[in-house]
N, C-alpha and C positions, 0 to 999 in steps of 0.2 A: 641721562646722555649716554650714548655710546662711545668708548673713548677704547681706542686698540695702543698696548702698549706691547712693548717687543718680548720681554720675558715673561707677560701675562695674557697677552693674546685679546682680543677682542672682550671686553666686560663694561658692563653698566654701570655707571655710576652716579650718584644722585647729583643734580644743579642744585639742591638747597644747601652742598658741601663746598660747591664751589665760590673762592673767594673771590676772583679777579679774574679775568684775560689780559692778557698782554701779546699786543699785536708787533710780529717780527717779518715785514713785509708780506710775504702770500702765506705765511705761517701762522701761527697764536700759540703762545704759551697760556694752559690752565694752570692756576696756580689754585689748590686746595684747603681744605680747613686743616688736613692734617700734616700739610707742611710741604709735600709731593707738586711734582709738576709734570706736565704731561704735555709734549708738543703735537698738534695737530696741521694737518695740512691744508687747512683754510684759512683764509684772511677773517679778521677779525670782522668786517662788517656781514660775511656771510653768516658767521656764527651767532649775531645780535639779533639775525634776522629768526633765529630758530631758539631761542632763550624766551624766557615771558618779561614781556618790558616793564611789567609794575614793580619785579625784581631788580633787573640790571639796569643802569643807568651808563650813559659813555660820559666818562670822566675828562677823555682827554682825546687826544686824536691815535695814541697807541692804547689807551687801557678802559676796559668797561669792568665794572665795577658791580659787588651784588649790595644792596643798598642795608641786608639784615647784616653784613660786617663793617658797616661804616662807625666808627668810633666818634668822632669829630671834625670838623675843617676849620683852619686857620689860614689867616690872610697875614702874611708880613710884607710889608717894602713891595707891595705890586706883584707879589708870588705867590701863591695859595698852593698849601700842602693837604691833604685828604689822610687823613689817619685812620688804619682798620684796628679792630679788634684783635688781629692778630700779631700786630706789633709792629706791622709793616706802614712803611708812608709812602702815598705816590703822589707826585704831580698831578695838577687838576688846573684846566686852560682857565685863561682870563673870561672867554665866553661861557663858560660851563659851571663856573663856581655859582653865580648868584642862582642859576634854574636848579643846580644841584641842591644847593642850600635851603631851599624852597621844597624840593621834592624829598630831600631827609625830617624837614622837618613834618608835613604831613603823613610821610611813612610811619614814623613814631608815634603821634598822635593816636 
């Protein structure tokens, strides 16, 4: 994936190191495994079309998550939370949690 950063210019970064994407109106924050964040001027829908669909899953209307980094899914009183190997937790929409749970279990086998 080619990402432009002000202080380093355009550079290619491995999609496998991308933990999750966070949509913010017409921009998207890319969260990398080393803890860095990059802001790109594209909406989440446009970026999701260019990523491998077997690796990335839509977990919420604002989040697209790399399945390799999902640690566990926890459902508490009508609220689902997605825990990542990086220690972060993300909200999980009610419509996506059962589908994502199946996808993650198939992916780990």
